[in-house]
N, C-alpha and C positions, 0 to 999 in steps of 0.2 A: 423461398422461406423468407418470414419476417426477420428472423435472427441474422439471416446473411446482410439484410440491407442494413440492421444495425451496426453488423462488423464493418460493413464497408463505410459507413459512415464515421466510425470510429478509428478506423484506419486514415483516412482522410482527413481528419480533425488532430490525429495525433503528428500526421505530417505538416500541418499548417501550424500547428504549436511549436514543432522543431524548428521549422524555418524561421519562425519570429526569434526563437532562443538564438538562432545561430548569428542575429544581427547585433547581437549585445555580448557574446562571448570574447572575452578578452580584448573588449571594445572600450575607449575612453567613455561613452556614454553610457555605461553600466553605473547605475545607483543602486547603493545597498542601505537599507534601513532596518531598524532592529522591532520587531512586534512581538518581543517577549523574552525572557531568560534564554540564552543560547538558541534565539530562534528568530530566524531574517527572512527578509522578503526583499526583492529586485525589482526594477522596472522590467526585467525581462519576464519574471512571473507574470506580472499584470498584462505584459503585451500579449504572452502565448495565452494565458487564459482568456483573456478579451478574444482573442482569434478562434478559438477552440468552441467558447459556447456562443459565439455569433452562428459558426456552422452548425451546432447542435441544435439552436432554436430555430435557426431557418428550416432545417429538415425536419423537426420533431418539436413543433410548437407547444404541444400539449403534454411534453415530459418535463417531469421535476428535475432540477440539477441540484447536486451537492458538489461545490467547487471551493479548494482550500483558500482561495484569496477572497473571493465574494461571499462564501457561505452557502447557504440553502435559499434555492428559489422555487415555491410550489408551484404545482401546475392546477388552472383553473379547471382543468378537465377532471382532475382527482386521477390521472393515470398511473397504470399499476407501474410504470417504468421510471426508474431514477438514475440519471447518470453522475457517476461519479470522477472527478476530473482533478488531477494534480499536474498541473501546467510544466511544473519545473521540479522533481523530485532529486534532490541532491543541490539545494541551494549553494549551501557553504562551498562545495566544490566547485560549482559554476563561479562562484563570486572569488574564488581564489585562483581562477584558470586552471583547475585540475578537470580534465576532460571525461569526467566519470558523473553522468547525468542523465535524466531521463525524462519522458512525459509518459504519465500513465492515465489511461481513460478506461471506464467500465460502464456497463450498463446493468442496472441491478432490477430483477422482478421477483417479488416475494422475499425479500430479503437476502438472496443471494445473487451474484453475478452470472448473467447470462452470455455477455462478450465481455472480452477483455484485450487491451492493447495495450503494450510497454514499447516506447520506441527511444532509441538510443540515436540521437541525431548525429553524433560525431561519428559513428561506424556505419551509420545508415541500415541497422539491424532492429527489425521490427517484428516484434514477438506478437501473436495473435491467437486468440481461441474464441471458439462458439461452444456453447454447452452441448453437448454430444457429439459434437464435430472435430474434435481432437485440436492439437495446438501446433503452432508452426512459426519458424523463424525464417522470414523472407520466403515463405512458400515450401520449404523443407519441414515435414514432419519431425516433432520433438517428442524425446522419450525421454523421462527420468532415469536416473542413474541406477546401474544393476548393482550397486553395493547393497548386502543384506545386512551389514552390521554397522554399529558407531564406530569400533575400534578401526584406526586406520582411514578414518573417512575425512573428506575434504569439506570442510563448512564454511558458512557465511553468518555474520551477525552484525548487530547494530549496537551501539552503547545507548543508553537512556539519557542522553546528554540534556534533556529538557525536564528530567525527573530525577533529581537528586536524592530525594527519598529513597529510592529503588536503588541507587548504585553500589551499596553495599552487599545487597542480596544478588545483584547481577555478577558482581565480582567473585563471589561465592560459586555462583553457577557457573561462569566462564573458566574459574579454575578447575572444575570438574569435568567440565567438558573437552577443555582442552587436554587435559591428560589422559584422554582416550584417542582424540582426533590426530589426524595426520598434519592438519594444518588448521588454520581459522582466520577468515580473512573480513576485514571491516573496509566494504568499498564505499559507502557513504549514500547509498540509493537503495532503499529497502527493495522498488520496484523492481531494480534490475537484479538484485540477489535473488527475488523470487523469480525473476525470468531464468536468470542463471543456472538456477536449481532445477526448473523446468525442463532445461538444454540439458542436465546431465554434467554439466560444469561444477557445480557444487552437488554433494551427496545430500546436504541438509542445510537448514536456515533456521535460526531463532532470533526474536527481538522482543523486548517488553514496550509499551507505551506508544505504540504506533497509532496512526490515525486512519481511517475507512479508505481514504484516498491513497495512501500508501500500499494498502494491501490488497484491494477488490479485484484488480485486474490480473495481478501476478497469482493470485488465489486460484482463479480459472484456469492460468497457464498450468499450475501445479497438477490441479486435478485431470486436466484434459491430457496431460502428458503422462499419466498413472502415478502419481505421487499422491501423498496423504499431506493435509495440512488441517491444524487444530488450534484450538485455544490451550492454555496451559494444562486444563482438566481433559483434554482430549474431546472437546466439545467441540461445536461450529460457530460459536460465538466471538469468533476473532475478529469480525469487522467491527461488533459493539464495545469489546475491552480493549482491542489494539495489542494484544499479547499472541504472540504467532510461533508455532512450532511446525516445519514444513520439511518434506524430505523424501526420498525413496521411502516405500512401506517398511523395511526392516530398520532403516537407518532412523525414521519418525519415532518408531515405537522406542528403540532404546535411548533416542535423544529426548524425547519426552518423558521416559523413565528417570534417566539422569537428572533432568531439571525439576522434575517432581520431589526430589529429595530436599531442596531448598525453596521451592516457588510454587504456589498454586494460585486458582483465581481469585480466591477468597483473601489471601494474604497480600498478593499483588495490587488487587483494589483499593484495599485500605493504604497501602504507599502512594500508590498513583492518584487515587481519589484525594488524597491530602494535599498532591503536589498540583493538581490540576487546576487551571483557573483560565477565563476565558480570556482571549487576546485583546489586548486594547486598541488593534489594529483592525478589529471585526466590529462592526456597527449590527450584528444580525442579532433581532431578536428571534431566537430559536422556536421553533412550533411546539406547542404544547404536547405533553405526553411522556411517558418514561421510557428508555431507551432499551434495546435488547430483548431479550427473551423475558416476557413479563413474568412466566412463572419461576424463574430463576432470581430475578431481582439483579439484573446485569447493571454495575456502577458504569458511569458515562465518562469517557477520558477523550479529550480532545486537544490536540497541542496547539491548533491556531484557530479553532471556532468550537465554542460550546453548544455541539450539536446535540439533537435528539435523535437518537439511530431509529427510533420509531417510523420514521419516513422511510426508512428503508427496507421496513418489513411491510408495506402495504402490497 
């Protein structure tokens, strides 16, 4: 099947990217620069992305690509497929020498992921999923947690560190969730958080203001492992808005209900939209069109590139 070929390519590209990262981790040659408030990039990000994109373009020259550092490159053939690449998710961890980071690669068709890979180079753990084909960790099938309620759950989250306007709302939400959970962890790589949730390590996950490259691969892992993932309103616009609630079905239901006491997409859209600015590090001129679900008028958010998510819905 063609999806198998896509997945094989994603796996190979993730490993190539991970190998590049290994050349810089805890090395004197690592260089860190700032691309926005609380937003960093390293020469390792660029090296990984260059290697990944070369493999994707060599294998599928007609496909479009959305990558964190280089932005959006359209396809002359107007392909229905778009690759979404995060060459280093967890840049701050990486720059500090903390060995919690990942490579995330997904391929999107009709606005939704059809293959996804999250690779942890430090542990040689490769999470992979194909639409309709299940999710695996190094070849072993993944299954979402069996927990059915939020009470006593083990959760993951991430702070809206690039969106100070949403901090108070996030802290209100966190307090409510924390009071019900057994534990809440912040690892620093949303892609790994989603992969660990798909593996049943975490019972659920929530975060605000992410980018499509943080979410796309992990979202498919969650779904193929039997879990639920949505935006704050329970819909499927998480790639557009960047707000994610995920987990085992029962945990997801109660976690989303708890979050809804504090935040919904309309309110979060106002907060994040006010804070969202294109990065000075990107020279991308985004394609024309409005992002997300046109009927719902989704606001656009991006931490590194002012992308138009319309490209994901071709």
